[in-house]
VOVEX-780803 format. One record per atom (N, C-alpha, C): residue in one letter; x, y, z. Coordinates in steps of 0.2 Angstrom, whole numbers, plus 2048, in hexadecimal, padded with zeros to 3 digits. Atoms other than C-alpha are relative to their C-alpha. Last residue first. Example, Ala and Ser with C-alpha at 12.3 -4.5 7.8 and 13.67 -1.06 7.14 Angstrom:
2
S7FC7FA7FFS8447FB824S7FC805803A8047FA800A83E7EA827A804806800
//
This chain:
532
X8058017FCX4AC39A486X7F98027FCX801807800X4B8399477X7FA7FE805X803802806X4B73AC475X7FE7F8800X8077FE800X4B93AF487X7FD7FE7FAX8048047FBX4C93A4488X7F98027FFX801807804X4D03AD478X7FC7FC805X8057FF806X4CE3BE481X7FE7FA7FCX8078007FDX4D63B7491X7FB8027FBX8038077FFX4E53B1486X7F9801804X801804806X4E73C347EX7FD7F9802X8077FF802X4E63CD48EX7FE7FB7FBX8048047FBX4F63C6496X7F98017FEX7FF807800X5003CA486X7FB7FC805X804803806X4F83DB485X8017F97FFX8088007FEX4FD3DF497X7FC7FD7FAX8028067FBX50F3D9493X7F9800801X800806804X5103E5484X7FE7FA804X806800804X50A3F448FX8007F97FCX8058027FBX5183EF49CX7F98007FCX8008077FFX5253EF48EX7FA7FE805X801803806X520400488X8007F8801X8077FF801X520407499X7FE7FC7FAX8048057FCX5313FF49CX7F88017FFX7FF807802X53840748DX7FC7FC804X804801807X531418490X8007F97FEX8078007FFX5374184A2X7FC7FE7FAX8028067FDX54841249DX7F9800802X800806805X54A420491X7FD7FA803X8067FF805X54642D49DX7FF7FB7FBX8068007FDX5524264AAX7FA8017FCX803807800X56142249FX7F9800803X807800802X56643449BX7FC7F9800X800805806X57943249BX7F87FF7FEX7FB7FF806X57D4424A5X7FF7FB7FAX8017FA803X56D4424B0X8058017FAX806801804X56E42F4B3X7FF8077FCX7FD802807X5804324BAX7FA8007FBX8037FB805X57743B4C9X8037FF7F9X807801801X57842C4D5X7FD8057FBX802806804X58A42A4D3X7F98007FFX8018067FBX58E43C4D8X7FD7FA7FCX807802800X5954484CBX7FF7FA804X8047FD7FCX5A54514CFX7F97FE800X7FD7FE7FAX5AF44B4C0X7FA804804X8048027FAX5A44434B3X803802807X7FD7FF7FAX5A944A4A2X7FC7FE806X8027FA7FCX5A1442493X805801806X7FF8007F9X5A9435487X7FF807804X8048047FCX5A2433476X801800807X807801802X5A843F469X7FB7FD805X8037FA801X5B9445470X7F88007FEX8027FC7FAX5BC435478X7FD8067FFX8058037FDX5BB42B468X7FE804807X8067FF803X5C543745EX7FA7FD804X8027F9800X5D343746AX7F98027FDX8047FF7FAX5D342446AX7FE807802X807801801X5D8424458X7FC801806X8037FA803X5E942D45CX7F87FF7FFX8007FB7FBX5ED41F469X7FD8067FDX8068017FCX5E841145DX800806805X8067FE804X5F5418450X7F97FF805X8017F9800X60241845EX7FA8027FCX8037FD7F9X5FF406462X7FF8077FFX8078027FFX601401450X7FD803806X8057FC805X61040C44DX7F97FE801X8007F97FCX61940445DX7FB8047FBX8048017FAX6163F2456X7FE807803X8087FF801X61B3F7445X7FC7FF806X8027F9800X62D3F944BX7F98017FFX8067FF7FDX62F3E744FX7FD807800X8007FE7F8X6413E644DX7FA801803X7FA8017FDX63E3E743AX801802807X7FB7FB802X62C3E6437X8067FF803X8037FA803X61E3DD440X8058057FEX803801807X6263CC442X7FD8067FDX7FB804805X6323CB451X7FD8007F9X7F97FE800X62A3D845CX8057FD7FCX7FF7FA804X6193D3456X807803800X800802807X61B3C145DX8018077FBX7F9803802X6203C846EX8007FE7F9X7FA7FC800X6113D446DX8077FC7FFX7FE7FE807X6033C8468X807804800X7FF806805X5FF3BE478X8038027FAX7FB8047FDX6013CD484X8027FA7FCX7FA7FD800X5F73D8479X8067FC802X7FE7FF808X5E93CC476X807803800X7FE806802X5E93C8489X8028007F9X7F98017FCX5E83DA48EX8037F97FEX7FB7FD804X5DA3DB481X807800803X800803807X5D03CE48AX8058037FCX7FC806800X5D53D549BX8007FC7FAX7F97FE7FFX5CF3E6497X8047FA800X7FD7FD806X5BF3DF490X807802801X7FF805804X5BC3D54A0X8038027F9X7FA8047FEX5BF3E44AAX8017FA7FCX7FA7FC802X5B23EE4A0X8077FD802X7FF800807X5A63E04A1X8068047FEX7FE807802X5A83DE4B3X8017FF7F9X7F98007FFX5A73F14B6X8037F97FEX7FD7FB805X5963F24ADX8087FF802X800803806X5903E24B7X8048047FBX7FC8067FFX5953E94C8X8007FD7F9X7F97FE7FFX58E3FA4C4X8047FA800X7FC803806X57D3F44BCX808801801X802807801X5723F64CCX8057FD7FAX7FD8047FAX57B4074D0X7FF7F87FFX8058007FBX57940E4BFX8027FB805X806804800X58A40F4B6X7FA801805X8067FE805X59541E4B4X7FA7FB800X8057FB7FDX5A041C4C4X7FA8027FBX8038027F9X5AA40B4C2X7FB806802X804807800X5AD40B4AFX7FD7FF807X806800804X5B241E4AFX7FC7F9801X8057FB7FDX5BE41D4BDX7FA8007FDX8038037FAX5C640D4B6X7FB805804X804805803X5C94164A5X7FC7FC806X8067FE802X5D04254AEX7FB7FB7FDX8057FF7FBX5DE41D4B7X7F98017FEX7FF8057FBX5E94164A9X7FA801805X803807802X5E242049AX8017FB805X806801803X5E64314A1X7FD7F9800X8047F97FFX5F54384AAX7F97FF7FDX8037FF7F9X5FB4264ADX7FD807801X8068057FFX5FC42349AX7FD801807X8067FE804X606433497X7FA7FB802X8037FA7FDX61342E4A4X7F98027FDX8028027F9X61641D49DX7FC806804X806804802X61742448BX7FD7FE807X8057FB801X624431492X7F97FC7FFX8027FD7F9X62E422499X7FB8067FFX8038057FDX62E419488X7FD803807X807801802X632429480X7FC7FB803X8047FB7FDX64142B48AX7F98007FEX8018027F9X64741B483X7FC805804X805806800X644421472X7FF7FD807X8077FD800X64D431477X7FB7FB7FFX8027FE7FAX65C42647BX7F9804801X8028067FDX65B41E46AX7FF801808X806801802X65C42F461X7FD7FA804X8057FB7FCX66B43346CX7F97FF7FEX8007F9803X673423465X7FC804804X8077FD802X674413470X8018077FEX8037FC7FBX68640C46FX7F98037FEX7FF7F9801X68A3FE463X7FC804806X7F97FF7FEX68C3EB467X8028087FFX7FC8047FAX67C3E645FX807803800X7FC806803X6743F4453X8047FD806X7FA8017FCX6663FF459X8037FA7FDX8018057FBX65940344BX8077FF804X7F98007FDX65B414442X8007FA806X7FB7FD804X64C415436X8077FF803X800801807X64040843CX8058037FDX7FE807801X64440744FX8007FF7F8X7F98017FFX64441A44FX8027F97FFX7FD7FD805X63341B446X808800801X801804806X62B40F452X8058037FAX7FC8077FEX632418462X8007FC7F9X7F97FF800X62C42945BX8047FA801X7FE7FF807X61B423456X808801800X800806803X61841C468X8038017F8X7FA8037FDX61D42D470X8017F97FCX7FA7FD802X611436464X8067FC802X7FF802807X60342A467X8068037FDX7FE807800X60542C47AX8017FE7F8X7F98017FDX60443F479X8037F97FFX7FB7FD805X5F543F46DX8077FF803X800804807X5EB434478X8058027FBX7FC8057FFX5F143D488X8007FB7FAX7F97FE801X5E944D483X8057FA800X7FF7FD806X5D8445481X8078027FFX800805805X5D7439490X8028037F9X7FA8047FFX5DC44749CX8017FA7FBX7FA7FC802X5CF453495X8077FB801X800800808X5C2445497X8068047FEX7FE807804X5C64404A9X8018017F9X805805803X5C74514B1X8027FA7FDX800800807X5D345F4B4X7FA7FC7FDX8007F9802X5CE4604C6X8008017F9X8067FC7FEX5C844F4CCX8008077FFX806804801X5D44444C2X7FA804802X804800806X5E14514BFX7F97FD800X8017FA803X5EB4574CEX7FC8007FAX8007FB7FBX5EC4494DBX7FE8077FCX8068017FAX5E743A4D1X800806804X807800803X5F14404C1X7FB800806X8017F9802X6014444CBX7F98017FDX8027FC7FAX6004344D4X7FF8077FEX8078027FDX5FF42A4C4X7FE804806X8057FD804X60E4344BDX7F97FE802X8007F97FFX61942F4CCX7FB8037FCX8027FF7F9X61441C4CBX7FF808801X808801800X61641B4B8X7FD802807X8047FA804X6274244B9X7F97FF800X8007FA7FCX62D4184C7X7FC8057FCX8058007FBX6284094BCX7FF806805X8067FF804X63240F4ADX7FA7FF806X8017F9801X6414114B9X7F98017FDX8017FE7F9X63F3FE4BEX7FF808800X8078027FEX63E3F94ACX7FE803806X8047FB803X64E4034A9X7F97FE801X7FF7FA7FDX6563F84B6X7FC8067FDX8048017FAX64F3E84AFX800807804X8077FF802X6573ED49EX7FB800806X8017F9803X6683F04A6X7F88017FEX8007FB7FBX6673E04B0X7FE8077FEX8068017FCX6633D54A1X7FF805805X8008037F9X6713DC497X7FA800803X7FE807800X6713E8488X8017FE807X7FD8027FAX6663F7485X8037F9800X7F87FF800X6643FB472X8037FE807X7FE7F9801X6513FE470X808801801X8017FF807X64E3EB46EX8028077FEX7FB804804X6553E847FX8008027F9X7FA7FC7FFX6493F5486X8067FD7FDX8007FA804X63B3EC47EX806805801X7FF802807X6403DB485X8008077FCX7F9801801X6413E3497X8027FE7F9X7FB7FA7FFX6313EC495X8077FE7FFX7FA802804X6273DC48FX805806800X7FE8077FFX6193DC49CX8067FF7FDX8008027F9X6173EF49FX8037F9801X7FA7FD7FDX61C3F448DX8007FD808X7FA803804X60F3E9485X806802803X7FE8067FDX6033EE494X8057FC7FCX7FD7FF7F9X60440048EX8027F9803X7FA8047FFX6013FC47CX803800806X7FA7FB800X5F440A479X8077FC800X7FD7FF806X5E93FC474X805806800X7FB805802X5E63F7486X8038017F9X7FB8007FBX5DE40748BX8057FB7FEX7FB7FB802X5D440847BX806800805X7FC802806X5CC3F847EX8058057FFX7FB8067FEX5C83FD490X8047FD7FAX7FA7FD7FDX5C140E48AX8057FA802X7FB7FD805X5B640447EX806803803X7FC805804X5AF3F948BX8058037FBX7FC8037FBX5AA408497X8057FA7FCX7FA7FC7FEX5A3412489X8057FD804X7FC800806X599403483X806805801X7FC806800X593400495X8048007FAX7FB8017FAX58D412497X8057FA7FFX7FB7FC801X585414486X805800805X7FC803805X57B405489X8068047FEX7FC8057FDX57540C499X8047FD7FBX7FB7FD7FBX56F41C491X8047FB803X7FB7FD803X567412482X805804805X8017F97FEX55D40648DX8068047FDX8067FE804X55D3F5483X7FF808802X7FF800807X56F3EF488X7FA8037FCX7FA7FE802X5703F249BX8018027F8X8007F97FEX55E3F049FX8078037FEX8047FC804X55D3E0495X800808802X7FE800807X56C3D949DX7FC8047FBX7FA7FB800X5673DE4AEX8038017F9X8027F97FFX5563D64ABX805805800X8027FE807X55F3C64A4X7FD807801X7FA7FF805X56A3C44B4X7FD8037F9X7FE806803X55B3C74C0X8058027FAX7FA7FF804X55A3D84C9X8037F97FEX7FB8047FDX5483D74CEX8068007FBX8028067FDX53D3E64C8X8067FC803X7FD806803X5433F24BBX7FE7FA803X800800808X53A4024BDX8027FA7FDX8077FF802X5354014D0X8007FF7F8X8048067FFX5453F84D4X7F98027FEX7FE805804X5504064CCX7FB7FA801X8027FE807X5464144D4X8027FA7FBX808801800X54740C4E5X7FE8017F9X802807800X55A40A4E3X7F97FF7FFX7FD803806X55D41C4DDX7FE7F9800X8057FE805X5514234EBX8037FD7F9X8078037FFX55A4194F9X7FC8027F9X7FF807801X56C41E4F3X7F97FC800X7FE801808X5674304F1X8007F97FFX807800803X55E42F503X8017FF7F8X8048067FFX56E42850AX7FA8017FDX7FD806804X578436502X7FC7FA801X8017FF807X56C443509X8037FB7FCX807801802X56B43C51AX7FF8017F9X801807800X57E43B51BX7F97FE7FEX7FD803806X58044D516X7FF7F87FFX8037FE806X573453522X8037FD7FAX7FD7FA803X57B44A531X7FC8017F9X8057FB801X56F43E53AX8038067FCX805802804X57B42F538X7FA8057FEX8058037FDX58943953FX7FB7FE7FCX8057FC7FEX59843D534X7FB7FC804X7FD7FD7FAX5A9436530X7FB805803X8007F9801X5A343251EX802804807X7FB7FF805X5A9420520X8008087FEX7F98017FEX5A041E530X8058027FBX7FE7FB7FBX59042752BX8077FF802X7FF7FA804X58F41C51BX802805805X7FA800804X59240C525X8018077FDX7FB8007FBX584410531X8078007FDX7FF7FA7FDX578415523X806801805X7FE7FC806X57B405519X801807803X7F9801801X57A3FA529X8038057FBX7FD7FD7FAX56940252DX8087FF800X8007F8800X56340051BX804803806X7FD8007F9X5683ED519X801808801X8057FD7FBX55C3EC50AX802800807X8028067FCX5693E1501X7FB802805X803804805X56B3EF4F4X7FE7F9803X8067FD802X56E3FB502X7FC7FB7FBX8048017FAX57C3F0509X7F98037FEX802807801X5843F14F7X7FB7FE806X805800805X5834044F8X7FE7F87FEX8067FE7FEX58B404509X7FA8007FAX8027FA804X59A3FA503X7F9802802X803802807X59F3ED510X7FE8077FDX807801800X5AB3F251FX7FD7FE7F8X8057FB803X5BD3F0520X7F97FE800X8027FA7FCX5C83E752CX7FC8057FDX8038037FAX5C83D6523X7FE806805X807800802X5CB3E0513X7FC7FD806X8037F9800X5DC3E551AX7F97FF7FFX8007FD7FAX5E23D351DX7FC806801X8048047FBX5DC3CC50DX800802807X8077FF802X5E33DA502X7FC7FC805X8027F97FEX5F43DA50BX7F88017FFX8018017F9X5F53C7507X7FE806804X8068047FFX5F13CB4F5X7FF7FE807X8067FB800X5FE3D94F5X7FA7FC801X8007FB7FAX60C3CD4FCX7FA8047FFX8058017FCX6083BE4F0X7FF805806X8077FE803X6123C44E2X7FB800805X8027F97FCX6213C14EEX7FA8037FDX8038017FAX6213AF4E7X7FE806804X807802801X6243B34D5X7FC7FF807X8057FB803X6323BF4D9X7F97FD7FFX8017FA7FCX63A3B24E4X7FB8057FEX8058037FBX6383A24D9X7FE806805X8077FE802X6413AC4CBX7FB7FD804X8017F9804X6523AE4D2X7FA8017FEX8037FB7FBX64F39F4DEX8008077FDX8077FF801X6513944CFX7FD805805X8038067FEX6643974CFX7F88017FFX803802806X66F3A54C8X7FD7F9801X7FC805804X6733AB4DAX7FC7FE7FAX8018077FFX6693BB4DFX8047FB7FCX7FE8027F9X66F3CC4E0X7FF7F9802X7F97FE7FEX6703D34CFX8027FE806X7FB801805X6613CB4C6X807802802X7FE807800X6573CA4D6X8057FE7FBX7FC8017FAX6583DD4D9X8027F87FFX7F97FE801X6523E04C7X8047FE806X7FD803806X6433D54C8X8078027FFX7FE8077FDX63F3DC4D9X8037FC7FBX7FA8007FCX6403ED4D1X8027FA804X7FA7FF805X6343E94C3X806800804X7FE806804X6273E14CFX8078017FCX7FD8047FBX6273F04DBX8037F97FCX7F97FD7FEX6243FB4CCX8037FB805X7FC801805X6153F04C6X807802801X7FF807800X60D3F04D7X8057FE7FAX7FB8017FBX60F4034D7X8027F8801X7FA7FE802X6074034C6X805800806X7FE805806X5F83F94CBX8078027FEX7FD8077FDX5F74024DCX8027FB7FAX7FA7FF7FCX5F64134D3X8037FA803X7FA800805X5E940C4C7X807801803X800807803X5DD4074D5X8068007FBX7FB8037FCX5E14184DEX8017F97FDX7FA800804X5D741F4CFX8067FD804X801805805X5C741A4D8X8077FF7FCX8008067FCX5CD4254E7X8007FA7FBX7FA8017FDX5D24344DCX8007F9803X7FB801805X5C34334D1X8077FE803X802807803X5B74314E0X8057FE7FBX7FA804801X5BF4404E8X7FF7F97FEX7FA7FB802X5B144D4E8X8067FC7FEX8007FE807X5A443F4E7X8058047FEX8047FA801X5A84374F8X8018037F8X7FC7FA801X5AF4254F5X7FB806800X7FF7FE7F9X5A64154FCX803807800X8068007FCX59E40F4ECX801803807X8047FA803X5AD4154E1X7F9800805X7FD7FA7FEX5B940A4ECX7FB8067FEX8007FF7F9X5AE3FA4ECX803807802X8078007FEX5AA3FB4D9X800802808X8037F9802X5BC3FF4D4X7F9801803X7FC7FA7FDX5C33F04DEX7FD8077FFX8037FF7FAX5B53E34D9X804806803X8077FE800X5B93E24C7X7FD803806X8007FA805X5CC3E34C6X7F88027FFX7FF7FA7FDX5CB3D74D5X8008067FCX8067FE7FCX5C23CA4CBX802806804X8057FD804X5D03CB4BEX7FA802804X7FE7F9802X5DE3C94CBX7FA8037FCX8017FB7FAX5D53BA4D3X8028077FEX8078007FEX5D23B14C2X7FF805806X8037FC804X5E43B64BDX7F8801801X7FE7F97FDX5EC3AE4CCX7FC8057FCX8037FF7FAX5E339E4C6X801807803X8077FF802X5E93A04B4X7FC801807X8017F9803X5FB3A44BAX7F88007FEX7FF7FB7FBX5FB3944C5X7FF8077FEX8058007FBX5F43894B8X800805805X8067FD804X60038F4AAX7FA800805X7FF7F9801X60F38D4B6X7FA8037FDX8017FD7FAX60937B4BBX801808800X8078017FEX6083764A9X7FE803807X8057FB803X61837E4A5X7F97FF802X806803802X6223744B2X7FB8057FDX7FF803807X63337C4B2X7FA7FD7FEX7F9803801X63337F4C5X8017FD7F9X800803806X6203814C7X8077FD7FEX7FE8077FFX6203844DAX8017FC7F9X7FA8007FDX6203974D9X8037F9800X7FB7FD805X6123974CCX8077FF803X7FF805805X60838B4D7X8058037FBX7FC8067FEX60A3964E6X8017FB7FBX7F97FE800X6053A54DCX8047FA803X7FD800806X5F539D4D7X807802800X7FF807802X5F03994E9X8038007F9X7FA8037FCX5F43AB4EEX8017F97FEX7FA7FE802X5E93B24E1X8067FD803X7FF803806X5DA3A74E6X8078027FDX7FE8077FFX5DC3AD4F8X8017FC7F9X7F98007FEX5DC3BF4F3X8037F9801X7FC7FF806X5CC3BD4E9X8087FF802X800806804X5C33B64F8X8058007FAX7FC8057FCX5C73C5502X8017F97FDX7F97FE800X5C23D04F4X8047FC804X7FE802807X5B13C74F2X808802800X7FE8077FFX5AF3C8505X8027FE7F9X7FB8027FBX5AF3DB504X8037F9800X7F97FE803X5A63DF4F4X8057FD805X7FE7F97FDX5963D54F9X8078017FDX7FD8007F9X5913C34F8X803806802X8038057FBX5843C34EAX803800807X8077FE7FFX5883D34E0X7FD7FB805X8007FA7FCX59A3CF4E2X7F9803802X7FE8017F9X5983BE4DCX800805804X8058047FCX58D3C24CDX8027FF807X8067FC7FFX59A3D04C7X7FA7FC804X8007FC7FAX5AA3C64CBX7F9804801X8048037FBX5A63B84BEX800804807X807801802X5AB3C34AFX7FC7FD806X8047FA801X5BA3CB4B6X7F97FE7FFX8017FD7FAX5C13BA4BCX7FC806800X8058047FDX5BF3B24ABX7FE803807X8067FF804X5C93C04A2X7FA7FC804X8037FA7FEX5D63C04B0X7F98017FDX8038007FAX5D93AE4ADX7FC806803X806805801X5DD3B149BX7FC7FF806X8057FC803X5E83C04A0X7FA7FC7FFX8037FC7FAX5F23B44ACX7FA8057FDX8058047FDX5F43A849DX7FD804806X8077FE801X5FB3B7493X7FC7FB804X8027FA7FEX60D3B649AX7F8801800X7FF7FF7F9X6113A4499X7FD806803X8048047FCX6093A3488X800800807X8077FD801X6123B2481X7FB7FC804X8007FA7FBX6233AB487X7F9803801X8008037F9X61F39B47EX800805805X8068027FFX61A3A546EX7FF7FC807X8047FA7FFX62A3AF46EX7F97FD802X7FE7FD7FAX63439F470X7FB806802X8028057FCX62B397461X801803808X8087FF7FFX62D3A7457X7FE7FB805X805805803X6403A645AX7F9802801X8027FD807X64B3B545EX7FB7FC7FCX8047FA7FFX64D3B2471X7FD8027F9X7FF7FC806X6533A046FX7FB8067FFX7F97FE802X65539A481X8008047F9X8017FA804X64339A487X8078037FEX7FF801808X64238848CX7FF8067FCX806800804X63938949DX8018017F9X8058057FEX6473844A9X7FA8007FBX7FD807801X65538D49FX7FB7FB802X7FF801807X64C39E49CX8027F87FFX807801803X64639D4AEX8017FF7F9X8038067FDX65839B4B5X7F97FE7FDX7FD806802X65E3A94A9X7FE7F9802X7FB8037FCX6523B64ADX8037FA7FEX7F97FF803X6493BD49EX8067FE805X7FF804806X6383B54A2X8078017FDX7FE8077FEX6393BC4B4X8017FC7FAX7F98017FEX6393CE4AEX8037F9802X7FC7FD805X6293CE4A4X8087FF802X7FF806805X6213C24B1X8058037FAX7FA8047FEX6223CF4BFX8027FB7FBX7FA7FD801X6173DC4B6X8067FB801X7FF7FE807X6063D44B5X8078027FEX800806804X6073CC4C6X8018017F8X7FA8047FEX60D3DC4CEX8007FA7FCX7FA7FE803X6003E74C5X8067FC801X8017FF807X5F13DD4C9X8078027FCX7FF807803X5F73D84DAX7FF8007F9X7F9801800X5F83EB4DDX8027F97FEX7FD7FD806X5E63ED4D7X8087FF800X801804805X5E13E14E5X8028027F9X7FB805800X5EA3EB4F1X7FF7FB7FBX7FC800806X5DE3F84ECX8067FC800X803804805X5D13F34F9X8058007FAX8018077FFX5DC3F8507X7FD7FC7FAX7FA803800X5E1409500X8007F8801X7FE800807X5CF40E4FCX8077FC800X804805803X5CA40950EX8027FF7F9X7FD8067FEX5D9413515X7FC7FA7FDX7F9801803X5D442250CX8037F9801X801801807X5C2421511X8067FF7FCX803807801X5C741F523X7FF7FF7F9X7FB806801X5D442D522X7FC7F97FFX7FD8027FAX5C743B51FX8047FA7FFX7FA802802X5BF445512X8057FE805X801806804X5AD443518X8077FF7FCX7FF8067FDX5B144F526X8007FA7FCX7F9802800X5B445E51BX8017F9803X7FD8007F9X5A145F517X8077FE800X8028067FCX59D461504X804801807X8078007FCX59D4724FCX7FF7FB805X8017F97FDX5AF4764F5X7FA800805X7FB7FF7FBX5B44644F2X7FE806804X8028047FBX5A34614E8X805801806X8067FD7FCX5A64704DDX7FF7FC807X807801803X5B746A4D7X7FB803805X8047FA801X5CA46E4DBX7F97FE7FCX805801805X5D44604E2X7FB806800X7FE804806X5E54644E9X7FA7FF7FBX7FA7FC803X5E34714F7X8017FD7F9X8037F9803X5D246A4FBX8058047FDX804802806X5DA4584FDX7FD8077FDX7FB801806X5E845F508X7FC7FF7FAX7FC7FA802X5DC468514X8047FE7FAX8047FB803X5D0459515X8038067FDX802803806X5DD44C519X7FC8057FCX7FB7FF805X5E4458526X7FF7FD7F9X7FB8057FFX5D445A52FX8058017FBX800804806X5CB46B52FX8057FB801
//
């Protein structure tokens, strides 16, 4: 048994891991997932770096952010930050037709180039707000498109036993990119001269994961399920055998290939051509498919309303509001926050995603996140930190609560939402489903990024109401998951219909529509006969 298979079988406990051939758990599928997820690292890096950059003195001077307590300054900072999310919303929407037309691999390569162009513009802005806005928007288009294509590509290549782990790597790379951005911001704050290079360097180094994505994807193959949709059956079987590390005539490869064939032929027989409006009708009129897209969209709304990206983006400001003084101190605390997120995400992917399951992880972390947010809010309301005084013990526990919140989020709501969105749709609807989910995530990410600076200065004394609002959403999310979200661990992509019941309903719907079309065709002929 290979090293990768031995380690995975010790960590991941589900039926598929126990019964599937050991060869399918190999280094190829791991490297493929790592290569694609550099797009997710761009997501985390670009989203997180700006929160530290906007508090650096040269950036504050060049872009007019001097009065930190004024609403006008808060609005300007929010505009600079949220322009990325606006671009991401557009990128997530246009990614679906592009990846269906040109494939997952080449879309990811194109995405990396778009991100790099936007980063060059940001780095060259030097106080020019228009160029900064344009650069962040263009980068956002690439990052948003990556948030759609990455999970699809990884889930379509992953063995079912570790699909949750590999798809969840997307979230791990997001938080790793964020952590690296946090520490680079801290490093430049203490080691670089107080000149423009202090903020140009962290903005420019954002291009590193996009460059890695471009180079690595040139060495990767196309998704076998996308090849099947293009009727490139020989290529599909060849790629499938390669990533499973088995011969094309092996029983496992033959069975998986047959599942892909059967699922695709069944869809084509029932629905016909995959035009945009046919796909829309199939997604929204068939109850099983409608349930899947609504679950995906609602999970993404809930993910953002936990407040996680408020902390990710404005962590230095939030730490200062909790009593930490000095730019370097708050940036250092933000770096620790990033390390906590990475470590807790690794724990979830290794020991919980495919063992404990997605649903249970979402349930318990909803309550835990809500408690952490409520403690922070009540501390800021009852015993707010006073300028010039040491942080009291209750204040240090509020800081710890920020770190606990980060850990709880990575144990459930961070990775699990992306896993659900990419694995539960029918094959022909997968890119559209993930596109809608990702666009929703970016829309509410934009709302949060745009609103939080103003909330921190207007919603109650020292912004305590901000934390209570996010905490209340966390408690509400428990109810949603309990009643509407099923468990999907260990279920193959082609067997999701059995869980959501789309097949039987779609057949009835299509039969009724076919009967209606026949009646419409018969009516004109009958009228012609009467006239004759």
